[in-house]
C-alpha positions in Angstrom: 46.8 -76.2 -15.6 48.1 -73.7 -18.2 44.9 -74.3 -20.3 42.8 -73.5 -17.2 44.7 -70.3 -16.4 44.4 -69.2 -20.1 40.7 -70.0 -19.9 40.4 -67.9 -16.7 42.3 -65.0 -18.4 40.1 -65.1 -21.5 36.9 -65.2 -19.4 38.0 -62.2 -17.3 38.7 -60.3 -20.5 35.2 -61.2 -21.8 33.7 -60.0 -18.5 35.6 -56.7 -18.7 34.7 -56.2 -22.4 31.0 -56.7 -21.7 31.1 -54.4 -18.6 33.2 -51.8 -20.5 30.8 -51.6 -23.4 28.0 -50.3 -21.2 27.7 -46.7 -20.0 29.0 -46.4 -16.5 26.1 -44.5 -15.0 24.8 -44.8 -11.4 24.0 -48.4 -10.4 24.9 -49.9 -13.7 27.7 -52.3 -12.8 28.6 -54.2 -9.6 31.8 -56.2 -8.8 31.3 -58.8 -6.1 32.9 -61.5 -4.0 31.2 -64.5 -2.4 32.4 -64.7 1.2 31.2 -68.3 1.6 33.1 -69.4 -1.4 36.2 -67.7 0.1 35.9 -70.1 3.1 36.8 -73.0 0.8 40.0 -71.2 -0.2 38.6 -70.3 -3.6 39.3 -66.8 -5.0 36.2 -65.7 -6.8 34.9 -62.7 -8.7 31.5 -61.7 -10.1 30.4 -58.9 -12.3 26.7 -57.9 -12.5 25.5 -55.5 -15.2 22.1 -53.7 -15.2 20.0 -54.4 -18.3 17.1 -52.3 -17.3 15.3 -51.0 -14.2 14.3 -54.5 -13.0 16.8 -56.7 -14.9 20.5 -57.6 -14.5 22.9 -60.2 -15.8 25.7 -61.7 -13.7 28.8 -63.6 -14.6 30.6 -65.3 -11.7 33.9 -67.2 -11.7 35.8 -69.2 -9.0 39.2 -70.8 -9.3 41.0 -72.9 -6.7 44.3 -74.1 -8.4 46.2 -75.1 -5.2 47.2 -78.5 -3.9 47.7 -78.7 -0.2 51.1 -80.0 1.1 49.4 -82.9 3.0 47.9 -84.5 -0.1 44.4 -83.0 0.3 43.1 -81.4 -2.9 40.0 -79.4 -3.7 41.1 -78.0 -7.0 38.4 -76.7 -9.3 37.1 -73.9 -11.5 33.4 -73.0 -11.7 31.7 -70.5 -14.1 28.1 -69.4 -13.4 26.2 -66.9 -15.6 22.8 -65.7 -14.2 19.8 -63.6 -15.3 18.0 -61.7 -12.5 14.6 -60.0 -12.2 14.3 -57.5 -9.3 10.9 -56.9 -7.7 11.7 -53.3 -6.6 14.7 -52.0 -8.5 18.1 -53.3 -9.6 20.7 -53.8 -6.8 18.0 -53.4 -4.1 15.7 -55.8 -2.3 14.3 -59.1 -3.5 15.3 -60.8 -6.8 14.6 -64.1 -8.7 17.0 -65.5 -11.2 17.9 -68.3 -13.6 21.4 -69.6 -13.6 23.6 -72.0 -15.5 26.9 -73.5 -14.2 29.8 -75.5 -15.4 33.4 -76.4 -14.4 36.0 -79.0 -13.7 37.4 -80.5 -10.5 39.9 -82.7 -8.7 39.0 -83.8 -5.2 41.3 -85.9 -3.0 41.5 -86.8 0.7 38.9 -84.1 1.7 37.0 -84.6 4.9 33.8 -82.7 4.2 32.0 -81.1 7.1 29.0 -82.7 8.8 29.9 -86.2 7.3 28.9 -85.1 3.8 30.5 -87.0 1.0 32.4 -89.6 3.1 34.1 -91.2 0.0 36.0 -88.0 -0.7 38.3 -88.8 2.2 39.5 -92.2 0.8 39.4 -91.6 -2.9 40.4 -89.2 -5.7 37.7 -87.8 -8.0 38.2 -85.9 -11.3 35.7 -84.7 -13.8 33.4 -81.9 -14.9 29.9 -80.7 -14.3 27.1 -78.7 -16.1 23.7 -77.6 -14.9 20.9 -75.1 -14.5 18.9 -73.8 -11.6 16.7 -71.0 -10.2 17.8 -68.5 -7.6 16.2 -66.4 -4.9 18.0 -63.6 -3.1 18.0 -60.3 -1.3 20.3 -57.4 -1.5 20.8 -54.7 1.2 22.2 -51.2 0.5 25.0 -50.4 3.0 26.1 -47.1 1.5 26.5 -45.2 -1.8 28.7 -47.9 -3.4 28.5 -50.9 -1.0 25.9 -53.6 -0.8 25.5 -57.1 0.8 23.7 -59.9 -0.9 22.4 -63.3 0.2 21.2 -65.8 -2.3 20.3 -69.5 -2.6 19.7 -71.6 -5.7 18.3 -75.0 -6.5 18.4 -77.0 -9.7 19.9 -79.8 -11.7 23.6 -80.7 -12.2 25.1 -83.4 -14.5 28.3 -84.5 -12.9 30.8 -86.7 -14.9 33.5 -88.3 -12.7 36.3 -90.8 -12.5 37.1 -92.3 -9.1 40.5 -93.6 -8.3 41.5 -95.8 -5.4 44.4 -93.6 -4.2 45.9 -90.2 -4.9 48.8 -91.3 -7.1 48.3 -94.8 -8.3 46.2 -93.9 -11.4 44.0 -97.0 -11.5 40.4 -96.0 -12.3 38.0 -97.6 -9.8 34.8 -96.1 -11.3 34.0 -94.1 -14.4 30.4 -92.8 -14.3 28.1 -89.8 -13.9 25.6 -88.5 -11.4 22.3 -86.7 -11.9 22.1 -84.3 -9.0 18.9 -82.4 -8.0 19.1 -80.0 -5.0 21.0 -76.9 -3.8 23.2 -75.5 -6.6 24.2 -72.2 -5.1 24.7 -70.5 -1.7 26.2 -67.0 -1.5 26.8 -64.2 0.9 28.5 -61.6 -1.2 29.9 -58.1 -0.7 29.4 -55.8 -3.7 31.0 -52.6 -4.9 28.4 -50.8 -7.1 29.6 -48.3 -9.8 
């Protein structure tokens, strides 16, 4: 866990170094939070930087380090850089993007909604993932500094995992990988634009 916290700290320092090296003129930098990701109990932070009139780059990070008292666990960290092309102007209207993603996870005794992933309830999974995808989204200007953004992404994710029979026994039941094609991103974010 200490390595993961150090990794989070170093990534945040990198984000602030990139953001701080650019001139802070109107609509150059936005700090954002994905409200849908918050619903999973995962603190998250994104920084988007303007590269031109129609181009931006975003770095997004989410970390859920907590273990529930009842044995349920959805611990993970996820890092997602993204390039965006805006059809009108940056931080306004429609955009298309290309994103990459990567992270690590530990899932145990989680009853996913709508009957998704039924094996999560009875097994423990640990592993990592890496992938790429394309994004479509729209951003609404609420005021001088506040925006709301909705985006969805689809793509490919390579998921390496180990499955255990129980939470604490340690016997590996399965050691494999999954090639996933489908939704890779869903966001409803609030932004503060500098």
